[in-house]
C-alpha distance (Angstrom), angle and dihedral (degrees) to the residues before:
residue distance angle dihedral
M1 . . .
K2 3.88 . .
R3 3.71 88.7 .
K4 3.75 96.3 51.8
T5 3.85 89.6 48.9
L6 3.82 90.4 54.1
V7 3.83 91.8 49.0
L8 3.82 90.4 52.7
T9 3.87 89.1 50.1
L10 3.91 92.6 53.4
L11 3.80 91.9 45.7
T12 3.88 94.3 54.2
A13 3.90 96.9 43.4
C14 3.82 106.8 131.9
I15 3.80 139.8 132.3
L16 3.70 114.0 -82.7
T17 3.67 122.2 -115.6
G18 3.80 125.9 -134.7
S19 3.73 137.0 -160.3
A20 3.88 125.1 -58.0
E21 3.69 116.1 -68.0
A22 3.81 144.5 -157.8
V23 3.62 126.1 -142.1
V24 3.86 120.3 -165.5
I25 3.86 114.0 -165.2
G26 3.72 118.4 -165.5
T27 3.82 136.0 7.5
A28 3.78 122.3 -112.3
E29 3.85 111.9 -106.4
G30 3.72 95.1 153.1
A31 3.78 145.0 -20.8
N32 3.84 142.8 -117.5
M33 3.75 139.9 176.1
Y34 3.88 99.8 -108.2
P35 2.93 121.0 147.8
F36 3.86 108.1 -16.6
G37 3.85 99.6 41.7
T38 3.74 104.0 53.7
D39 3.74 140.4 45.6
V40 3.84 99.2 -142.5
I41 3.97 92.4 79.9
T42 3.66 109.5 91.8
R43 3.73 98.1 171.9
Y44 3.78 134.8 9.7
Q45 3.80 133.2 -170.5
Q46 3.75 128.3 -173.3
V47 3.77 124.1 -174.9
Y48 3.99 121.7 -154.8
S49 3.68 122.3 -156.3
S50 3.92 114.7 -117.1
S51 3.72 86.9 -133.6
A52 3.93 88.5 73.9
F53 3.98 86.5 65.6
T54 3.82 123.9 76.3
E55 3.69 95.3 -170.3
A56 3.93 145.4 -3.7
M57 3.65 116.1 -68.3
A58 3.75 143.2 -179.1
I59 3.73 101.7 -128.0
D60 3.87 111.7 -147.6
T61 3.86 102.2 159.2
I62 3.83 135.9 43.0
R63 3.81 119.2 -169.3
F64 3.84 130.9 -174.5
F65 3.89 124.4 -172.6
R66 3.72 127.5 -129.4
G67 4.03 113.2 -114.9
G68 3.82 96.4 -173.8
S69 3.81 141.6 4.6
G70 3.82 119.8 -94.0
S71 3.80 140.7 102.9
L72 3.76 125.0 -48.3
V73 3.72 117.3 -128.8
S74 3.80 115.5 -110.9
G75 3.87 124.5 -141.8
T76 3.74 141.5 81.6
F77 3.84 118.5 -53.5
D78 3.81 122.9 -166.5
L79 3.80 113.1 -162.0
Y80 3.81 121.0 -160.8
L81 3.81 130.7 -174.3
S82 3.80 126.2 -160.9
T83 3.82 140.7 155.7
T84 3.78 107.7 -109.4
S85 3.76 136.2 -165.1
K86 3.83 90.5 -148.7
A87 3.74 116.3 110.4
V88 3.69 128.1 -127.7
D89 3.84 103.0 -88.1
G90 3.79 87.2 17.7
L91 3.81 103.2 90.5
E92 3.79 117.9 135.1
K93 3.83 108.1 -119.4
S94 3.73 100.7 -177.1
N95 3.71 93.3 61.9
L96 3.78 115.5 18.4
D97 3.85 92.6 -169.4
D98 3.78 90.0 71.5
N99 3.80 89.7 67.6
L100 3.84 95.8 60.6
G101 3.74 119.2 106.2
L102 3.90 122.7 -131.5
D103 3.82 89.9 -107.0
N104 3.81 91.5 56.7
Q105 3.91 105.3 158.0
L106 3.78 133.1 -178.0
F107 3.61 105.1 -117.7
L108 3.80 100.5 -178.8
S109 3.76 142.4 -15.1
A110 3.77 106.3 -151.4
T111 3.84 137.0 174.2
L112 3.77 116.4 -140.4
P113 3.81 114.4 -150.0
G114 3.67 100.2 -150.3
G115 3.82 119.7 -139.3
S116 3.85 125.4 102.6
A117 3.72 111.5 -2.7
P118 3.79 115.8 -115.5
T119 3.78 124.0 -122.6
N120 3.78 88.2 -102.5
L121 3.72 135.8 7.0
T122 3.84 114.0 -131.3
F123 3.79 127.4 -169.1
A124 3.77 120.8 -171.7
G125 3.75 115.1 -170.5
T126 3.84 148.7 149.1
P127 3.80 105.1 -44.0
F128 3.75 113.3 -104.8
A129 3.85 118.0 -153.3
Y130 3.66 109.0 -131.4
D131 3.76 124.2 -174.2
P132 3.93 112.3 -173.9
S133 3.82 89.6 -156.4
G134 3.99 88.2 71.4
G135 3.71 98.3 55.4
N136 3.77 144.5 -76.7
L137 3.82 123.3 -33.3
L138 3.75 116.9 -114.2
L139 3.80 127.1 -161.2
D140 3.80 114.6 -160.7
I141 3.84 118.6 -170.7
Q142 3.89 121.2 -171.6
F143 3.66 121.3 -171.7
S144 3.86 136.0 -156.2
G145 3.82 131.7 179.0
Q146 3.73 96.7 5.8
S147 3.79 123.2 163.9
I148 3.77 135.0 159.7
S149 3.85 133.3 -156.4
G150 3.82 120.7 -153.4
C151 3.67 125.9 -3.7
G152 3.85 114.1 -17.9
S153 3.72 122.9 -118.3
S154 3.92 123.4 -113.8
W155 3.82 128.8 -135.4
Q156 3.79 131.8 -147.9
R157 3.81 112.8 -85.9
Q158 3.79 140.9 -179.9
S159 3.75 125.8 -164.3
D160 3.93 129.2 -151.5
S161 3.78 93.8 3.1
G162 3.76 93.4 138.4
L163 3.83 85.8 -133.5
F164 3.70 98.5 92.2
S165 3.92 145.9 -2.1
R166 3.76 135.0 -174.2
A167 3.77 145.4 -143.1
Y168 3.92 122.8 -162.1
I169 3.72 142.0 166.7
K170 3.94 124.1 -130.3
D171 3.71 123.7 -157.6
Y172 3.72 110.3 -157.1
G173 3.96 92.6 175.3
S174 3.86 110.9 -136.2
A175 3.74 90.0 14.7
G176 3.86 93.8 61.3
I177 3.79 140.0 -110.9
F178 3.93 118.2 -75.5
N179 3.83 134.5 -169.5
Y180 3.70 123.7 -142.4
S181 3.82 141.0 180.0
S182 3.72 128.2 -160.6
P183 3.82 140.2 -174.1
A184 3.83 87.4 -130.0
G185 3.81 140.8 78.0
L186 3.77 148.0 170.3
V187 3.91 119.5 -75.8
T188 3.62 101.9 -107.4
E189 3.84 136.3 -167.6
L190 3.87 119.3 -154.2
L191 3.78 119.2 -165.2
G192 3.70 129.1 -171.7
D193 3.92 147.1 107.6
P194 3.67 125.1 -72.5
V195 3.76 116.4 -102.5
A196 3.72 125.1 -136.0
V197 3.78 114.1 -122.6
P198 3.81 129.3 -178.6
A199 3.81 113.3 -83.5
P200 3.73 117.4 -124.2
G201 3.85 106.0 -72.5
A202 3.79 92.1 10.4
V203 3.85 90.1 121.0
L204 3.80 91.6 50.5
L205 3.75 92.4 45.9
G206 3.85 89.5 49.1
G207 3.89 90.3 55.8
L208 3.71 90.8 44.3
G209 3.87 90.2 49.5
A210 3.89 92.3 50.3
G211 3.83 89.3 50.0
V212 3.81 92.0 52.3
V213 3.88 91.3 47.2
G214 3.70 88.7 55.4
W215 3.82 93.0 48.9
L216 3.80 91.5 50.6
R217 3.76 91.5 50.0
S218 3.71 92.5 49.6
R219 3.80 92.1 50.6
K220 3.80 89.2 50.4
T221 3.90 90.7 56.6
V222 3.81 95.0 51.4
């Protein structure tokens, strides 16, 4: 009986989870209209350094903060999350698809109504399990049918923080389509529950435990 109790302990070894957490990345030092206050942005990506996270989490809410009054762009926004190998200040701007991670997931498809911009813009979507040990976090936003009336709103931004950078596409109509990258980004709050991940050596312990279980069963049948 004591041996079986030990085996069960080995098989269930893991890092304990805590309560829901919120991670705010960046400090407002200015503001600009990208991407929620202008209709010329057709795609926007922002990469967040894994160093901003203390543990793995299932991200279920993304929030941005208004930096100045004005109109919110209207249209459909598809938000994707993935774990990327691209570094901060290392996003590919000529082909934004190259920045996507293998676990790229649609987080939310949202329709923004336009009108006066709210104090913060909050997106609640399908939880994305992010483990910072696997790489940086990439947010990819794709737009369609967007328009804006009046002066666009601005959103809290920080430059050269080392915590994030961005790449985006602007469509100037007859003037052409242009790709950009910048060592800046929007201040972002990410909310979600911590995710349990195997503790160091837990996989090895699990294999050892399975072997012991088999040994105990073989002894019982002798």
